[in-house]
N, C-alpha and C positions, 0 to 999 in steps of 0.2 A: 183240144190236143195240149197236151204239156209235153214237154221237149227236155229228158233228163239226160244229157250226155254224160258218159261212164269213160271217157279218153278226149283226148285231144284232137281240135282236128275236124274236119266237115263230116257230118254225116249225112248222106241223103235218105229218103224213106217216101212212102207213098201210102195216100189214103184211099181205099176202095168201097164203094156204096154200090152196091147191088140193089137192083128195081126191075119193075115191072115194062119198064121204058124200053124202045127198042133198040137204044145203046147203050144198055145195062151192060155189064157195071159201068158206072161214073166211078172217074181216079181223078185224086190230085195229088200233082207231086209236092212231097215236103222236103227243107232242108234246115238245117242248122250246123250250127258248130261251135264245138265241145273248147273253150277257153278255159286259162286258169289265171285268175288273180290273186298273185301272192305277195306281201310285203316281207322285208326282212329289215331288222333292226337289230343292231344287239346292247348289252347291257352297257349302262356305264357305270367304272367304277374311280372316284374322286381318291379314295385314299383320305389320308391326313392332312388335313387345314386347321389354320390355327383360327382362335376364336375371332372374329371382329375382322375376319380376312376373307378374302373369295377367292375362288379359281375357276375359267371356265375350262369346257372341254363341247367337242364335235360328237351330234351324232349321227347316222346318216340312215336317210329311208328308201327303200330300195326298191324297186320294182321287178318281182324275178319271177312274174307271172309271164304267160304267153297274151297279156292285151293289154290293152290302156290301163291305167288305174287314176282313180280320182282320190284325192285327200280332202277329207272333208273337215276335219278340225284335228287338232292338236292341243292336247292337256295335261298337265300333272296332277294325280288323283291329292295331293296336297297332304301328305300321311305325316309330313316332315317336319310343318310347321311352318311352311314357307323357306325350308333352308334351301331347296332346288325351284330354282325358276327356268323359265324359257328367257334365253337372251335375245336369240335372234330366230327368225319362223319365217322361213320364204316357202315354206312347204304348204302352209294350210290353204284349202284352195284351189291346188294345183294340179294338172292331169301330168301323169309322170307314162312315157311310153315304156315301152318294152325295154328292159336294162337300165332303164334313166333313174339318177336318184338324185336327191335333195337334202341338204344338209342344216339340222339344227344348231341351234347354239345353247349349251344347258350351264349352270350357274351355280356351283355351289358355295351356300354361304353359313356355314354354322353358327347357329346361336346359343349353343349346350357342348358337354363334351361328352363325348361318346359314338357309340355306332349309330349313323341315321340312316334310314333308307324309304326310298318312296317309287312310285310308278309313273312313268308315262303313257299315255292312252293315244293312239293315233289310229281315227276313225276314217274308214274310207268304203269306196263300192264292192271291198273285196268278201267273199261269204261269211268269214270268219271275224271279219271287223266287231270290235277293234282290236287292233294288234296293241303289242304292252313291250314295254322294255324297264329292267329293272334298275333303279337308282342308287349307288351306297354310296358312302363315305363315312367320316370320323370326324368329330370335332375335338379339337386337343389344343391345349393351352401350356405354351413353354415360358418359364419364369425363372431366372435368375436370382438369388440371395445374396449381397457380401456388403461386411461392413465397414466403415472407415475404419481406419489404424493411427492411433496416435502415440507418437511415441514421447512427447514432453521433451524435457531436457535432457540435452547431449552435450559433453564435451568432446570439442573441436579435437578432430584429429584420432579419434575412438567412432567406433558403432555399437549399435543395438540390433538386435533381430526380434522380429515379431513377428506371428501366422494370422495370415487371410482366410478365410473359409468361404469355397463358392459352393452353392447349395442349389440342385434344383430342386425349386418349389412349384414344376408347372403338373401336367396330368400325362405326360409323356416324356420320354428318353429327350435328352438334352445331349449335345456334341458342342464342345468348347474345339475352337478353334486356332485360336492366336490370343497370347496375354501380353502386354507392351505396358510400361511406363510412358507416360508422354512425353515426362523430362523437362518440363519447365524449374525442375531443383537444380540444372547442372549437375546432374549426376549424384544427390544427397541422398536418393533412393533406389534401390536395386532388388530385382528379383533374384533371389539367391538361391531358389530352392524351387521347380515348376515340375511335378508332376500330372498336369492340368490339361496343358495344350495338347490338342488330339485327341483327347478323352471323351468319352459317352459316358453320361450318369444318367441311371435309372433315376425312375422318381422316387424322391426323398435321399436319393445319395451324394455324396459331397467330396471334396476333395480339399486339401491345404497346401497355400500356397506361404514361402518363406520371404520375406521383407525385410531388409537391412537398410537403417538410416545411417548415414555418415556424412554430418552436416562439413562443410570447408569452410562457412562461413558463421559468424554471431546474428542470431535473432530468428524471428521465426520463417520457416520454410514449408513450404505445400508445393503438394502437384497431387497426381491424378492417374488411378491404375486402370486400363481399359480391359475389357473382357468380351472378345467377340465370340458368335456362337450362333447357333440356325436358329433362336428365338427371334420373333419378329420386332421388339424394342431393341438390338443388338446394334450397338455394342453396349454393357453395361460399365458402371463406373463404380469405384471407390474411391474417398478422401484420403489421403497421406499427410500427414502433419508433423511436426517436430521442432524442436527450438535448439538452435546453435547459440552454445555457452561456451567461455572463455575457459581454460583450465586454471583452477586456485593456484597462485605464486608461492613456494615452499616457504615457512615463516625465516630470518636471517639467523645464523648462528650468534649469542652471546660473546663479546669480544670485552676485553681489561682496558676501563679506561686509563687512560697515563695521566698524572696530575700535569693542572695547567703550568705551574713552574717548577723547576728540579727544587729537592730539598737540599739546604746548602750542607755542604761538609762541615762534621768537627774539627777545631782547631785544636792546637798544643793546650793553649791554655783553658780552654771548654773543659778538656778531658780531665786535666790537672785541678779542677774546680767539682767538678762534680766526683773524682777519687776521693778528695777531701771531704765533701760534704758527707759520703758514704762512711769514711772512717768518723767523724763525730759523732754519728746517729749510734753507730756502734757500741762508742764509750758509751754514750746516754745510757742504752741499755742495761750497762752491766754494772754501770753503778744502782742502776733501779732494783738489780737483782740481790 
């Protein structure tokens, strides 16, 4: 005798056997109940996840049938090379009453960039076992490149400007939250132009900061620029360096040197002798002619 209910609930029946017996026909009562064993479980989408990191989400296994449901085993098919794992399983071997559920823990730890998919399988005593749920996520790599800036010598009291480029060297968009200088240099380095804070850079895109060096003391000066972003190794840093030098003093203007002792004035006798000598030289010159 086979019982194949077409609807939920108790179904009565009877078996009749005619014979040549005095109490023919013989009759046996039959009964059975149509039940529904049904499992509901939703797909799990993890979204973007940094390489080397992991994220967990919950997945509910729910008995949506009209009778108890026995869960035999739960497994991941592992087409994702281990990117999805079951971190917590209180469901395997459990019997769920009607309307009851249990919660699995699923972990996503990508080892490669790009879209990753897998399938969770739940085996039970329901007729359509195993039941499946799609698992999906994407491995991404957020990376920032920025070089240090060396200003060299700079006179005290004056300033010089240089550019610093922030580049998105990862595999997905990069959001820059904030940019600041640690200020171990007592204000010698400043950011005078910042189009980067609050900006989202596409893969391969960059933005350019303006950095100013205005030393207030002589000697080598160093500081650090910090860039905070949504990359896992944030903040990113760049070294800033320069050297404060004293300004060259101007050369003094030339001045006339005064004689150490004054020249003595010429007296009347000295003037008469000089005049006499000039006259004699004149007479001698006339005679020679």
